[in-house]
C-alpha positions as CSV (number, residue, x, y, z in Angstrom):
1,X,-116.5,32.1,60.4
2,X,-113.8,34.8,60.5
3,X,-115.7,36.5,63.3
4,X,-115.3,33.4,65.5
5,X,-111.6,33.1,64.6
6,X,-111.1,36.7,65.7
7,X,-112.8,36.1,69.0
8,X,-110.8,32.9,69.5
9,X,-107.5,34.6,68.8
10,X,-108.3,37.5,71.1
11,X,-109.4,35.1,73.8
12,X,-106.2,33.1,73.5
13,X,-104.1,36.3,73.6
14,X,-105.8,37.5,76.8
15,X,-105.5,34.0,78.4
16,X,-101.8,33.7,77.6
17,X,-101.1,37.2,79.0
18,X,-103.1,36.3,82.2
19,X,-100.9,33.2,82.5
20,X,-97.8,35.3,82.0
21,X,-99.0,37.6,84.8
22,X,-99.6,34.7,87.2
23,X,-96.2,33.2,86.4
24,X,-94.5,36.5,86.9
25,X,-96.2,37.0,90.3
26,X,-95.2,33.5,91.4
27,X,-91.7,34.0,90.2
28,X,-91.3,37.0,92.4
29,X,-91.2,34.6,95.4
30,X,-88.0,32.9,94.0
31,X,-85.4,35.5,93.2
32,X,-83.1,33.0,91.4
33,X,-85.9,32.3,88.9
34,X,-86.8,36.0,88.6
35,X,-83.2,36.7,87.5
36,X,-83.2,34.1,84.8
37,X,-83.7,34.9,81.1
38,X,-87.4,33.8,81.3
39,X,-87.9,36.0,84.4
40,X,-86.4,39.0,82.7
41,X,-88.5,38.4,79.6
42,X,-91.7,38.2,81.7
43,X,-90.7,41.3,83.6
44,X,-90.4,43.3,80.3
45,X,-93.8,42.1,79.3
46,X,-95.7,42.2,82.6
47,X,-94.1,45.1,84.5
48,X,-95.5,47.9,82.4
49,X,-99.0,46.7,82.9
50,X,-98.6,45.9,86.6
51,X,-96.8,49.2,87.2
52,X,-99.9,51.1,86.4
53,X,-101.7,49.4,89.3
54,X,-98.8,49.6,91.7
55,X,-98.9,53.4,91.4
56,X,-102.4,53.5,92.9
57,X,-102.6,50.3,95.1
58,X,-100.1,50.2,97.9
59,X,-99.0,46.8,99.3
60,X,-100.8,45.6,102.4
61,X,-98.0,44.7,104.6
62,X,-95.8,42.3,102.6
63,X,-98.7,41.4,100.2
64,X,-99.1,43.2,96.9
65,X,-102.7,42.9,95.7
66,X,-102.2,45.0,92.5
67,X,-101.7,41.8,90.3
68,X,-105.1,40.6,91.5
69,X,-106.8,43.8,90.5
70,X,-104.8,43.8,87.2
71,X,-106.0,40.4,86.3
72,X,-109.6,41.2,87.1
73,X,-109.4,44.4,85.0
74,X,-107.8,42.4,82.2
75,X,-110.8,40.1,82.1
76,X,-113.1,43.1,82.0
77,X,-111.1,44.6,79.1
78,X,-111.4,41.3,77.3
79,X,-115.2,41.3,77.8
80,X,-115.4,44.9,76.6
81,X,-113.3,44.1,73.5
82,X,-115.6,41.2,72.7
83,X,-118.6,43.5,72.9
84,X,-116.9,46.0,70.6
85,X,-116.0,43.3,68.1
86,X,-119.5,41.9,68.2
87,X,-121.0,45.4,67.5
88,X,-118.6,45.9,64.6
89,X,-119.5,42.5,63.2
90,X,-123.3,43.3,63.5
91,X,-122.7,46.6,61.7
92,X,-121.0,44.8,58.8
93,X,-123.8,42.3,58.4
């Protein structure tokens, strides 16, 4: 039972962070929203993660594709973490 709760909480955490990334990217199109308190909070949470990808992936014209790569990698990290949690659970049984 606790195994499923752990997976559920991890899944929720990754889902919420993915939504935060999408919201932050969409807010970048509206500078007034980006300068609000919510925008600054999202910047503090999302920018360190997105900054890693922006170092290696240059914008194509006016389009920054690094958030797309970041969200895909976040999903792969989630799947990898699920596998690690599953292996730990199998070792404990």
